[in-house]
C-alpha positions as CSV (number, residue, x, y, z in Angstrom):
1,M,-0.3,9.2,37.8
2,K,-1.4,8.0,34.3
3,T,-0.7,4.3,33.6
4,D,1.0,3.4,30.4
5,T,-1.1,0.8,28.7
6,L,1.9,-0.5,26.8
7,A,3.5,-1.5,30.1
8,I,0.8,-4.2,30.5
9,P,1.6,-7.2,28.3
10,P,-1.3,-8.6,26.3
11,K,-3.3,-11.2,28.1
12,V,-4.4,-14.6,26.7
13,S,-8.1,-14.2,25.9
14,A,-10.7,-16.5,24.5
15,L,-11.0,-16.3,20.7
16,P,-14.4,-15.9,19.1
17,A,-15.9,-18.9,17.3
18,G,-14.5,-19.3,13.8
19,A,-11.3,-17.4,14.4
20,W,-9.0,-20.2,13.2
21,L,-11.4,-21.3,10.5
22,A,-11.2,-17.8,9.0
23,V,-7.4,-18.0,9.0
24,A,-7.5,-21.4,7.3
25,L,-10.0,-20.2,4.6
26,L,-8.0,-17.1,3.9
27,C,-4.7,-19.1,3.6
28,V,-6.1,-20.7,0.4
29,V,-7.2,-17.3,-0.9
30,G,-3.8,-15.8,-0.2
31,C,-2.2,-18.7,-2.0
32,L,-4.3,-18.1,-5.1
33,N,-3.7,-14.4,-4.8
34,Y,0.1,-14.6,-5.1
35,L,0.2,-17.7,-7.4
36,D,-1.9,-15.9,-10.0
37,R,0.2,-12.7,-9.8
38,T,3.7,-14.1,-9.6
39,M,3.8,-17.2,-11.9
40,I,4.2,-15.0,-14.9
41,T,7.8,-14.3,-13.7
42,T,8.8,-17.9,-14.2
43,M,7.5,-18.0,-17.8
44,R,9.7,-15.3,-19.3
45,E,11.1,-17.3,-22.2
46,S,7.8,-19.0,-23.1
47,I,5.9,-15.7,-23.0
48,K,8.6,-13.8,-25.0
49,T,8.6,-16.5,-27.6
50,A,4.8,-16.4,-28.0
51,I,4.5,-12.6,-27.6
52,P,7.8,-10.8,-28.6
53,M,8.8,-8.1,-26.2
54,T,11.9,-6.5,-24.7
55,D,13.1,-7.2,-21.1
56,A,11.9,-3.7,-20.2
57,Q,8.4,-4.6,-21.5
58,F,8.5,-7.9,-19.6
59,G,9.4,-6.0,-16.4
60,L,6.5,-3.6,-17.2
61,L,4.0,-6.4,-17.0
62,T,4.7,-6.8,-13.3
63,A,5.4,-3.1,-12.7
64,V,2.0,-2.0,-14.1
65,F,0.3,-4.6,-12.0
66,L,2.0,-3.2,-8.9
67,W,1.3,0.4,-9.7
68,I,-2.4,-0.1,-10.2
69,Y,-2.6,-2.5,-7.3
70,G,-0.9,0.1,-5.1
71,L,-3.1,3.0,-6.4
72,M,-6.3,1.0,-5.7
73,S,-5.2,-0.3,-2.3
74,P,-6.1,2.7,-0.1
75,F,-9.7,2.8,-1.6
76,A,-9.9,-1.0,-1.4
77,G,-8.9,-0.8,2.3
78,F,-11.5,1.9,2.9
79,L,-14.2,-0.5,1.4
80,A,-13.2,-3.1,4.0
81,D,-13.3,-0.6,6.8
82,R,-16.7,0.8,5.7
83,Y,-18.5,-2.4,4.6
84,N,-18.5,-6.2,5.2
85,R,-14.9,-7.4,5.1
86,S,-15.8,-11.0,4.2
87,R,-17.9,-9.9,1.2
88,V,-15.1,-7.6,-0.1
89,I,-12.7,-10.6,0.1
90,I,-15.1,-12.9,-1.8
91,G,-15.9,-10.4,-4.5
92,S,-12.2,-9.7,-5.0
93,L,-11.3,-13.4,-5.4
94,F,-14.1,-13.9,-7.9
95,V,-13.2,-11.0,-10.1
96,W,-9.4,-11.5,-10.2
97,S,-9.9,-15.2,-11.0
98,L,-12.0,-14.3,-14.0
99,V,-9.2,-11.9,-15.0
100,T,-6.6,-14.7,-14.5
101,W,-8.6,-16.9,-17.0
102,L,-8.9,-13.9,-19.4
103,T,-5.0,-13.6,-19.3
104,S,-4.8,-17.0,-21.0
105,Q,-6.7,-15.5,-24.0
106,A,-4.2,-12.7,-24.6
107,T,-2.3,-12.8,-27.9
108,T,-0.5,-9.4,-28.0
109,F,1.6,-7.5,-25.6
110,N,-1.1,-4.8,-25.2
111,E,-3.7,-7.4,-24.3
112,L,-1.4,-9.0,-21.8
113,L,-0.6,-5.6,-20.3
114,A,-4.3,-4.8,-20.0
115,T,-5.1,-8.1,-18.2
116,R,-2.2,-7.3,-15.7
117,A,-3.8,-3.9,-15.1
118,L,-7.2,-5.5,-14.5
119,M,-5.6,-8.0,-12.1
120,G,-4.1,-5.1,-10.2
121,I,-7.5,-3.5,-9.7
122,S,-9.3,-6.8,-8.6
123,E,-6.5,-8.1,-6.3
124,A,-6.1,-4.8,-4.5
125,C,-9.3,-5.4,-2.5
126,Y,-8.0,-8.6,-0.9
127,I,-5.0,-8.1,1.3
128,P,-6.2,-5.1,3.4
129,A,-9.6,-6.7,4.0
130,A,-8.1,-10.1,4.8
131,M,-5.5,-8.7,7.3
132,A,-8.1,-6.6,9.0
133,L,-10.5,-9.5,9.3
134,I,-7.8,-11.7,10.9
135,V,-6.8,-9.1,13.5
136,D,-10.5,-8.5,14.2
137,Y,-10.7,-12.2,15.2
138,H,-7.3,-12.4,16.9
139,R,-6.7,-9.9,19.7
140,G,-3.7,-10.2,22.0
141,S,-1.4,-13.3,22.2
142,T,-2.4,-15.0,18.9
143,R,-2.3,-11.9,16.6
144,S,1.1,-12.2,15.0
145,L,0.9,-16.0,14.6
146,A,-2.5,-15.7,12.9
147,T,-1.3,-13.1,10.5
148,G,1.8,-15.1,10.0
149,I,-0.2,-18.3,9.1
150,H,-2.1,-16.3,6.5
151,I,1.1,-14.9,5.0
152,A,2.4,-18.5,5.0
153,G,-0.5,-19.3,2.6
154,V,0.7,-16.4,0.5
155,M,4.2,-17.9,0.5
156,V,2.8,-21.3,-0.6
157,G,1.4,-19.5,-3.6
158,Q,4.7,-17.8,-4.3
159,S,6.6,-21.1,-3.9
160,L,4.3,-22.8,-6.4
161,G,5.1,-20.1,-9.0
162,F,7.6,-22.5,-10.6
163,V,4.6,-24.7,-11.6
164,G,3.8,-22.0,-14.1
165,G,7.2,-22.2,-15.7
166,M,7.0,-26.0,-15.9
167,I,3.5,-26.0,-17.4
168,A,4.7,-23.4,-19.9
169,E,7.6,-25.6,-21.0
170,S,5.6,-28.8,-21.3
171,H,2.4,-27.3,-22.7
172,D,1.7,-23.7,-23.3
173,W,2.1,-20.6,-21.1
174,S,-1.6,-19.9,-21.2
175,V,-2.7,-23.2,-19.7
176,A,-1.7,-22.3,-16.1
177,F,-3.7,-19.1,-16.2
178,S,-6.7,-20.9,-17.5
179,V,-6.7,-23.6,-14.9
180,F,-6.0,-21.5,-11.8
181,G,-8.5,-18.9,-12.9
182,L,-11.3,-21.5,-12.9
183,V,-10.1,-22.8,-9.5
184,G,-10.5,-19.4,-8.0
185,V,-14.0,-18.9,-9.3
186,V,-15.1,-22.1,-7.8
187,Y,-13.5,-21.4,-4.4
188,S,-15.2,-17.9,-4.3
189,V,-18.5,-19.7,-4.4
190,I,-17.5,-22.0,-1.6
191,L,-16.5,-19.0,0.6
192,L,-20.0,-17.6,0.4
193,F,-21.1,-20.4,2.8
194,F,-18.3,-20.3,5.3
195,L,-16.5,-17.0,5.6
196,R,-18.0,-14.4,8.0
197,D,-17.0,-11.2,9.6
198,A,-15.7,-11.3,13.2
199,P,-18.2,-10.6,16.0
200,N,-18.0,-7.2,17.6
201,P,-15.9,-7.1,20.8
202,V,-17.3,-5.9,24.1
203,E,-17.4,-2.1,23.7
204,T,-16.5,0.7,26.0
205,P,-18.6,3.9,25.9
206,K,-15.9,5.5,23.8
207,T,-15.6,2.7,21.2
208,A,-19.3,2.3,21.1
209,T,-19.6,6.0,20.1
210,Q,-16.9,5.6,17.5
211,S,-18.6,2.5,16.0
212,V,-21.8,4.3,15.1
213,I,-19.8,7.1,13.2
214,P,-19.5,6.1,9.5
215,V,-16.0,5.6,8.4
216,R,-15.1,8.3,5.8
217,F,-12.1,8.1,3.5
218,G,-11.0,11.7,3.9
219,D,-11.1,11.4,7.7
220,A,-9.2,8.2,7.6
221,V,-6.4,9.6,5.4
222,R,-6.1,12.8,7.5
223,H,-5.9,10.8,10.7
224,L,-3.3,8.4,9.4
225,F,-1.1,11.1,7.9
226,S,-1.1,13.2,11.1
227,N,0.4,10.2,12.9
228,S,4.3,10.4,12.9
229,S,4.6,6.7,13.7
230,Y,2.4,5.8,10.7
231,L,4.5,8.0,8.5
232,M,7.6,6.1,9.6
233,L,5.8,2.8,8.7
234,L,5.1,4.2,5.2
235,I,8.8,4.8,4.6
236,F,9.7,1.4,6.0
237,W,7.2,-0.5,4.0
238,G,8.0,1.4,0.8
239,L,11.7,0.7,1.0
240,L,11.0,-3.0,1.9
241,G,8.8,-3.1,-1.2
242,V,11.6,-1.9,-3.5
243,L,13.9,-4.7,-2.6
244,G,11.2,-7.3,-2.1
245,W,9.5,-6.9,-5.5
246,L,12.8,-6.5,-7.2
247,I,14.1,-9.8,-5.9
248,V,10.8,-11.7,-6.5
249,G,10.4,-10.3,-10.0
250,W,14.0,-10.9,-11.3
251,L,15.4,-13.7,-9.2
252,P,14.5,-16.4,-11.7
253,T,16.4,-14.5,-14.4
254,F,19.3,-13.9,-12.1
255,Y,19.7,-17.7,-11.4
256,Q,19.3,-18.5,-15.1
257,E,21.9,-16.0,-16.3
258,Q,24.4,-16.2,-13.4
259,F,24.6,-20.0,-13.3
260,N,23.4,-21.0,-16.8
261,L,20.3,-22.8,-15.6
262,S,17.2,-23.8,-17.5
263,Q,14.0,-21.9,-17.1
264,S,12.4,-24.6,-14.9
265,Q,15.6,-25.0,-12.8
266,A,15.9,-21.3,-12.2
267,G,12.2,-21.1,-11.4
268,L,12.5,-23.9,-8.8
269,Y,15.4,-22.2,-7.0
270,A,13.8,-18.8,-7.2
271,T,10.4,-19.8,-6.0
272,G,10.4,-23.3,-4.6
273,Y,13.4,-23.0,-2.3
274,F,13.1,-19.3,-1.7
275,H,9.4,-19.2,-0.7
276,T,9.6,-22.4,1.3
277,A,12.2,-20.7,3.5
278,A,9.9,-17.7,3.6
279,L,7.0,-19.9,4.6
280,V,8.9,-21.3,7.6
281,G,10.2,-17.8,8.4
282,V,6.8,-16.1,8.5
283,L,5.5,-18.7,10.9
284,T,8.6,-18.5,13.1
285,G,8.4,-14.7,13.0
286,G,4.8,-14.6,14.0
287,A,5.1,-17.1,16.8
288,L,8.3,-15.5,18.1
289,A,6.8,-12.0,18.1
290,D,3.7,-13.2,20.0
291,R,6.0,-14.9,22.6
292,V,8.3,-11.9,23.0
293,S,5.3,-9.5,23.2
294,L,4.0,-11.2,26.3
295,K,6.9,-9.7,28.2
296,N,7.9,-6.8,26.0
297,P,5.2,-4.5,24.4
298,R,7.6,-3.7,21.6
299,G,8.1,-7.4,20.8
300,R,6.2,-7.3,17.5
301,I,8.5,-4.4,16.4
302,L,11.9,-5.8,17.7
303,V,11.6,-9.3,16.2
304,P,11.3,-8.1,12.5
305,A,14.0,-5.4,13.1
306,I,16.4,-8.1,14.2
307,G,15.4,-10.3,11.3
308,L,16.3,-7.6,8.8
309,C,19.8,-7.3,10.5
310,I,20.3,-10.9,9.6
311,A,18.8,-10.6,6.1
312,A,21.2,-7.8,5.0
313,P,24.5,-9.7,5.0
314,A,22.7,-12.8,3.6
315,I,21.6,-11.1,0.4
316,F,24.9,-9.4,0.0
317,L,26.7,-12.8,0.1
318,A,24.1,-14.4,-2.3
319,S,24.5,-11.7,-4.9
320,T,28.3,-11.7,-5.0
321,T,29.1,-15.4,-5.1
322,D,29.8,-17.6,-8.2
323,I,29.0,-20.8,-6.3
324,L,25.4,-21.9,-6.8
325,P,24.9,-23.6,-3.4
326,V,26.2,-20.5,-1.6
327,A,23.8,-18.3,-3.5
328,I,20.9,-20.6,-2.7
329,V,21.7,-20.6,1.0
330,G,22.2,-16.8,1.1
331,F,18.8,-16.1,-0.5
332,V,17.2,-18.8,1.7
333,F,18.5,-17.0,4.8
334,Y,17.3,-13.6,3.4
335,A,13.9,-15.1,2.7
336,F,13.6,-16.7,6.1
337,T,14.4,-13.5,8.1
338,R,13.0,-10.8,5.9
339,V,9.4,-12.1,6.2
340,F,9.4,-11.5,10.0
341,S,8.3,-8.1,8.9
342,D,5.4,-9.5,6.8
343,A,4.0,-11.5,9.7
344,N,4.1,-8.5,12.0
345,M,3.2,-5.6,9.8
346,M,-0.6,-5.5,10.6
347,P,0.1,-6.2,14.3
348,I,2.5,-3.2,14.3
349,L,-0.1,-1.1,12.5
350,C,-2.6,-2.0,15.3
351,L,-0.1,-0.5,17.8
352,V,0.1,2.9,16.1
353,S,-3.2,3.6,14.3
354,D,-7.0,3.9,15.1
355,P,-8.8,0.5,14.9
356,R,-11.4,2.1,12.7
357,Y,-8.9,2.7,9.9
358,R,-6.8,-0.4,9.9
359,A,-7.7,-1.7,6.4
360,T,-7.4,1.8,5.0
361,G,-4.0,2.2,6.7
362,Y,-2.8,-1.1,5.3
363,G,-4.1,-0.2,1.9
364,I,-2.0,3.1,1.9
365,L,1.0,1.1,3.0
366,N,0.4,-1.2,0.0
367,L,0.2,1.8,-2.2
368,F,3.7,3.1,-1.2
369,S,5.2,-0.4,-1.3
370,C,3.8,-1.3,-4.7
371,I,4.4,2.0,-6.5
372,I,8.0,2.2,-5.3
373,G,8.4,-1.6,-5.8
374,G,7.0,-1.3,-9.3
375,L,9.6,1.4,-10.1
376,G,12.3,-0.9,-8.9
377,L,11.0,-3.8,-11.1
378,Y,10.9,-1.6,-14.2
379,A,14.2,0.0,-13.4
380,G,15.6,-3.6,-13.1
381,G,14.5,-4.3,-16.7
382,V,15.9,-1.0,-18.0
383,L,19.2,-1.7,-16.3
384,R,19.3,-5.2,-17.8
385,D,18.7,-3.8,-21.2
386,A,21.7,-1.5,-20.5
387,Q,23.8,-4.6,-19.5
388,V,24.0,-3.9,-15.8
389,S,24.4,-7.1,-13.8
390,F,21.8,-8.3,-11.3
391,S,24.6,-8.8,-8.8
392,Q,25.2,-5.1,-8.7
393,I,21.5,-4.4,-8.5
394,F,20.9,-6.8,-5.7
395,Q,23.8,-5.4,-3.6
396,V,21.9,-2.1,-3.3
397,A,19.2,-4.1,-1.4
398,T,21.7,-4.6,1.5
399,G,21.8,-0.9,2.3
400,L,18.0,-0.7,2.1
401,L,17.6,-3.5,4.6
402,V,19.8,-1.8,7.1
403,I,17.8,1.5,6.7
404,C,14.5,-0.5,7.3
405,A,15.9,-2.1,10.4
406,I,16.9,1.3,11.8
407,I,13.4,2.7,11.2
408,L,11.8,-0.2,13.2
409,F,14.2,0.2,16.1
410,T,13.2,3.8,16.5
411,L,9.4,3.2,16.2
412,K,7.4,3.9,19.3
413,P,4.0,2.1,19.8
414,K,1.1,4.2,21.1
415,L,-1.9,1.9,21.6
416,N,-3.0,-1.0,23.8
417,P,-1.7,-4.3,22.3
418,E,-5.2,-5.8,22.4
419,Q,-7.0,-3.1,20.4
């Protein structure tokens, strides 16, 4: 009788040297990655004063970034599967930091739009490579926590987004892009000396044969799209991207208009409080999923599914109230539980896809998330120009969260948890 590998919980195994160092180094990169891309959302008034544009055009700045970022992600993931993951990460950081500095030199809408497009290309190479490198180092009982800690670094970058709005009010909107661009260039040089790929695990005859076969992009895509569980993850991540990017991109404006707040106050509530809660949530979701998975092989799937069931009523409450503290608490609860999915997305992918195609698979997931999310962002701007309230727009997110939870509850893992 054939033994189901998923019936055996992951064992606690020794980590290779440098496993936690890699996570720590990548936390800083993840912070810069999201700070550079999201701080523009807290500078709306300052940027529109310096470079006149409509709300739809302002939404297009983030939407174009997401569309190009998404389109490049599958190929960027393939580069990380085919070549040295750490060098792909370092190169990505160096180039997008140069682009961040270049953004500070823009004087027209078209120039600003072009730099956002270039940032989408350069940042696309980072996340698939970073997540794959982390799960290469962390197999078994530390996988979700390790990926969660890295996502926490991302959340720090998002929570510091309000700094951009404050700098824009006190100095000029371009100053923040200039400073953080130069910081990224310097840090990319530092990583050359410390960031390395994970050592190869002990191979079975089967995996040894697979490892000598070059990874090909067409083979990876065909394999992934023939996997029904992976297709379900595509739908899940795409829907989550719609509501995630819609809220991140327009929450500062929602606070500002709904409660008559200043740009800096709205930016603080929309990034500082929101992403601080997300930071705690991603660590909690990672640690909890690791703990549950020791007894239940579906633990890394069930924990984020339950989190989404809590997030749905929280965002509905936050978007329908006229009381500022209630709105803040609602969005904080949403931020805390929704990111259980972020901490466990790559670990879930490891349960359903071939280890050779992890970065490519994650890149394709990013493609669907960002393309659909970008459409949501742009549609938000168009609806705002048509005088549709953000309260109505955000309420749609409640239904999307419920659908995402149902998809996770029905997902069936196929592979050994330690692969």
